[in-house]
Steps between C-alpha positions, in 0.01 A plus 500: 500500500244486788640536849490197726321536833669303777335359815664771705360801304161358414232691691181290461272726707595813299434319172170359626392845627587667169294242312204528740498880490507498119151338514551328162468140623637193328293573191667840479842338521414271217354788293826685544672239287715328759656167404641418848306525828616719790710310754245533785273264301770222502401208720740253663526159330291328769201724411520421129339198333748227405482293179197275475592134555471291187245216478303638798122475482353855470329606819181706463239652724160322495201655324164457683158534343299710749168397332540140604317315778550690833642209693746422213611864480545517882722190489705617199563839655573351848754269342671781302489739797657228730785417268607746232311798650420617139229412253329653198125522459286502185123544462511747791217719375712813464446612141805483278443863401546610857839326519613622155389857571691508833821352363478702183451829689799427724718430200381820344592695817851366519556570130398868528777765467724529807384854559144386549594216741730731707185663646420175677855399605550516881544284810237656729309205648221718640374578147262273316712433190867514415728410211862405573783250440520236778329577824806372681751685279689649797478183714598237245854397415414508127220657302260308274422571132141622528276801566195497723171683545349445843135585579387467864133431450394444864441506795568881476260616238689565182469829314496353148611844366849410631511210257622573145192574294622270224443188718259635768172353373646164403671454835182593687307241306768238556505565878121458512530166321781381727285565812232251373767247394692539823187431711431181299863385532524568871175303556650205303829521697310507837300194390833325420613567854176387655420838654184704432484634148491870587775495766759686289234754394406556862867569578481791250736320259323653194512854630870590482586501126801624303513480121866478392579508130841413369662576162795286397658658188761319291837483683826557311682263734247256643772268625615759755169591675153385570149645459396419852708324767388174660246580774176408663198727522415631850118505486212254478448449132648640174290522183713554189448547125767543236538561134614238243872545569559180693791295623614754757291436813627191686396326824737306732413129501739316729845570363364580150307791344164448335392727211171680528389482137298792360163321455249708300228636729638336810551668837794401718437457875761451772489459874659775716703468819212617719269222372778246547523608871120513545465153347778378746717396201219305329526744204840597368634842403765414246796696359460633145696726275497672161793467265642804312325539167712390206210537251417790266164577662435607857345272764209665685339363813239623752507349846224578748593420859215414731572582863315569823388859562506465884859573585451495878355150516704198604563244229632146528396140430125436495405354841287234321815354354693474828503189718735306721600293195520809278642781713528863384809555280479884537438748778234769467604842383352837409466547123633857541824365650526241224461749213743748660761230510427411136555852370824550683678202349632402161241334275554127502546428872194326635369584851344159578807382693490809719161403640561131542445389861821299493681777323875528560581735215346786308 
């Protein structure tokens, strides 16, 4: 009979450290044949999704055709960015083969033998690429059921030899495509605010890029954990693609959660905290989460975060949006201070309240 671990003798830090130092990741745990997940993956009930209410209309994220009339596209994106903070785009001119190659190569990396992946497992943020389980593993109260490959593309020039060869070329091609798409989207979002089209580009918002790929393997106990806790993204814009395993990514919509359906060939876009603050709350950075995977196949996603490269510059609401009738909601701050705060907290806690002018709480 298995021994029972009580609250008094459970040492979470030791168990987390043993797992981290094993470098096997969540996929390695699954491959070992486990049928129950380690205790440090257990989330409190308030973090877990409740039963879906019956007879509730299904909420979904809008799909926008980027090839439409410019003024129509600007209005559709402005409306989505101002309310849900999420939208999907189709006819975006990024070849389907580029997306499929990137997602396929990431899946192939995570499904390599553990011994191969161990070479890339570390938590050294000064290196261009790293593979690990949960960037906030030691800060969070509970771990999430996923593995991650981070590639810091810019502003520090990336040595692509640090990226696993199996996905190196595909990710480089994907990053190049994202730059073009990101410039187009930022121009549209600026038009929606009524500021000059290249304002975000001038603020170096295309020049600080991180490509973060997640692998969500099947979970033996999906009702006890999550794939990614509810959180907002810290940067300007997030560009995300995923494989066909849908029904896991959800966006907060009022008190409900909207599903982000896996639309073939679509790219998911969401507003980050920094853009919400620069737009003076015109655009919304919204909470989203990923459920633990109950399916047989793994969910794979690639999120490219678009951020400023100038960390010493002051950021805050665009002056053009401020008036006596529309005062600034946020104070100015250095981007370096902002990101330092982000990486010393548990994933899921937004920083927007900290920089509010009328702020009374963190």
